[in-house]
C-alpha positions as CSV (number, residue, x, y, z in Angstrom):
1,M,283.0,-78.1,42.6
2,T,285.7,-76.1,44.4
3,E,284.2,-77.0,47.7
4,L,284.3,-80.7,46.8
5,F,287.9,-80.4,45.7
6,S,288.8,-78.7,48.9
7,K,287.1,-81.3,51.1
8,L,288.9,-84.1,49.2
9,E,292.3,-82.4,49.5
10,S,291.9,-82.1,53.3
11,A,290.3,-85.6,53.9
12,A,293.0,-87.1,56.1
13,S,290.8,-90.2,56.4
14,L,291.9,-91.1,52.9
15,D,295.6,-91.2,53.9
16,R,295.8,-94.7,55.3
17,P,294.1,-96.4,52.3
18,S,295.9,-94.2,49.8
19,T,299.3,-95.0,51.3
20,A,298.5,-98.7,51.3
21,V,297.5,-98.6,47.7
22,R,300.5,-96.5,46.8
23,D,302.8,-99.0,48.5
24,A,301.2,-102.0,46.8
25,V,301.4,-100.3,43.3
26,R,305.0,-99.5,43.9
27,R,305.8,-103.1,44.8
28,V,304.1,-104.4,41.6
29,T,305.4,-101.7,39.2
30,S,309.1,-101.4,40.2
31,G,311.5,-102.0,37.3
32,T,311.0,-102.0,33.6
33,A,307.2,-102.6,33.6
34,G,306.7,-99.6,35.9
35,D,309.0,-97.4,33.7
36,L,307.0,-98.3,30.6
37,L,303.6,-97.7,32.3
38,R,304.8,-94.4,33.7
39,G,305.9,-93.3,30.3
40,D,309.5,-92.9,31.5
41,V,310.9,-94.9,28.6
42,A,308.7,-93.4,25.9
43,P,307.3,-90.9,25.3
44,G,309.0,-89.4,28.3
45,H,305.9,-88.1,30.1
46,P,302.8,-89.7,31.7
47,L,300.8,-91.9,29.4
48,H,297.5,-91.8,31.4
49,P,296.2,-88.4,30.1
50,A,296.6,-89.5,26.5
51,L,295.2,-93.0,27.0
52,V,292.0,-91.9,28.8
53,A,290.9,-90.0,25.7
54,V,289.8,-93.3,24.0
55,P,287.4,-94.7,26.7
56,I,286.1,-91.2,27.5
57,G,285.5,-90.5,23.9
58,A,283.8,-93.8,23.3
59,W,281.6,-93.6,26.4
60,T,280.5,-90.0,25.9
61,A,279.2,-91.0,22.5
62,V,277.1,-93.8,23.8
63,P,274.2,-91.6,24.9
64,L,274.1,-90.1,21.4
65,F,273.6,-93.5,19.9
66,D,271.1,-94.5,22.6
67,F,268.9,-91.4,22.6
68,A,269.6,-89.4,19.5
69,F,270.5,-91.9,16.8
70,H,268.7,-94.9,18.2
71,K,271.5,-97.3,17.2
72,P,271.8,-99.8,20.0
73,E,274.4,-101.9,18.2
74,A,276.7,-98.9,17.8
75,A,276.2,-97.9,21.4
76,R,277.1,-101.5,22.5
77,L,280.3,-101.4,20.3
78,L,281.3,-98.0,21.9
79,V,280.7,-99.4,25.4
80,G,283.0,-102.4,24.5
81,I,285.7,-100.2,23.0
82,G,285.7,-98.1,26.2
83,L,285.9,-101.2,28.4
84,A,288.9,-102.6,26.4
85,T,290.8,-99.3,26.5
86,A,289.9,-98.6,30.1
87,V,292.3,-101.4,31.2
88,P,295.6,-99.7,30.0
89,S,294.2,-96.3,31.1
90,A,293.6,-97.5,34.6
91,L,297.0,-99.3,34.8
92,T,298.8,-96.1,33.8
93,G,296.6,-94.1,36.2
94,W,297.6,-96.3,39.1
95,V,301.3,-96.0,38.4
96,D,300.9,-92.2,38.3
97,F,299.0,-92.4,41.5
98,A,301.9,-94.1,43.2
99,E,304.1,-91.1,42.4
100,C,301.7,-88.5,43.9
101,D,302.0,-86.6,47.2
102,T,299.6,-87.0,50.1
103,T,297.1,-84.4,48.9
104,Q,297.1,-85.6,45.3
105,R,296.6,-89.2,46.5
106,R,293.5,-88.2,48.5
107,V,291.9,-86.8,45.4
108,G,293.4,-89.6,43.3
109,L,291.8,-92.3,45.4
110,V,288.4,-90.8,44.9
111,H,289.1,-90.2,41.2
112,A,289.9,-93.9,40.9
113,A,286.9,-95.0,42.9
114,V,284.5,-92.9,40.9
115,N,286.0,-94.1,37.6
116,G,286.1,-97.7,38.8
117,T,282.4,-97.5,39.6
118,G,281.7,-96.0,36.1
119,I,283.7,-98.8,34.5
120,A,281.8,-101.4,36.5
121,L,278.5,-99.9,35.4
122,M,279.7,-99.8,31.8
123,G,280.6,-103.5,32.2
124,L,277.0,-104.2,33.4
125,S,275.6,-102.2,30.5
126,Y,277.7,-104.2,28.0
127,L,276.5,-107.5,29.5
128,G,272.9,-106.3,29.4
129,R,273.3,-105.1,25.8
130,R,274.7,-108.5,24.8
131,R,271.6,-110.1,26.2
132,G,269.3,-107.9,24.2
133,G,269.6,-104.4,25.7
134,G,266.8,-102.9,27.5
135,T,266.2,-100.0,29.8
136,A,268.5,-101.3,32.5
137,A,271.5,-101.5,30.2
138,V,270.9,-98.0,28.9
139,A,270.4,-96.7,32.4
140,A,273.7,-98.3,33.6
141,S,275.7,-96.7,30.8
142,T,274.0,-93.3,31.3
143,A,274.8,-93.3,35.0
144,A,278.4,-94.5,34.1
145,T,278.8,-91.6,31.7
146,A,277.9,-89.2,34.5
147,L,280.4,-90.8,36.8
148,I,283.1,-90.9,34.2
149,G,282.5,-87.1,33.7
150,L,282.9,-86.5,37.4
151,G,286.0,-88.7,37.5
152,G,287.4,-86.7,34.6
153,M,286.9,-83.5,36.5
154,L,288.7,-84.9,39.4
155,G,291.5,-86.0,37.1
156,G,291.7,-82.6,35.6
157,H,291.9,-81.1,39.1
158,L,294.7,-83.5,39.9
159,A,296.7,-82.4,36.9
160,Y,295.9,-78.8,36.5
161,A,295.3,-77.6,40.1
162,L,297.4,-80.0,42.1
163,G,300.2,-80.6,39.5
164,A,300.0,-84.4,39.8
165,R,302.8,-85.9,37.7
166,T,303.6,-82.6,36.0
167,K,306.8,-80.6,36.0
168,P,306.8,-76.9,35.9
169,R,307.9,-75.7,32.5
170,V,311.2,-73.8,32.5
171,A,311.2,-70.9,30.1
172,E,313.9,-71.5,27.5
173,Q,316.3,-68.6,26.9
174,P,316.4,-67.4,23.3
175,P,319.7,-68.2,21.5
176,A,322.2,-65.4,21.5
177,G,322.5,-63.4,18.3
178,S,319.9,-63.0,15.6
179,A,317.3,-65.7,15.4
180,F,316.7,-67.6,12.2
181,D,313.1,-67.2,11.0
182,P,312.3,-69.6,8.2
183,V,309.3,-67.5,7.2
184,H,311.5,-64.5,6.4
185,A,314.4,-66.5,5.0
């Protein structure tokens, strides 16, 4: 994985499209809407990492219901929940992307493309499942789950290795004098 991350970080061929996307997102998300989607208003930090937990959680459970529990209706419901919650997750991801530096945008563009492909496959799976399921619908969601996993690794790399939309924590100085310890009080 480290080699993939390094190649993406240095892929200058992604600069032109990532800059064009950044500029388009910034035009659309300037003002209050952008402030809300960035999490600037509340909770005061990026929303994307918290919102992605729902589609990822729903979609990673789908193979369990397909292969272990043999509950196709539950699997279809989970695919649908993931699709519905992918929309706000993607929107907040794009506004975060627009705040990234060049290296982060390179990885971010691939992160978005991989996740977008996974979302599209989940959509196809959902449609297939509504029409009675079948092997193709299960195969689409299985492939999508793998892509979403890869997309999640890229997202983790963006946040933890590249510091996308993170601020370094500043160590707080302890208060002067003796500290109050409620356990010992």
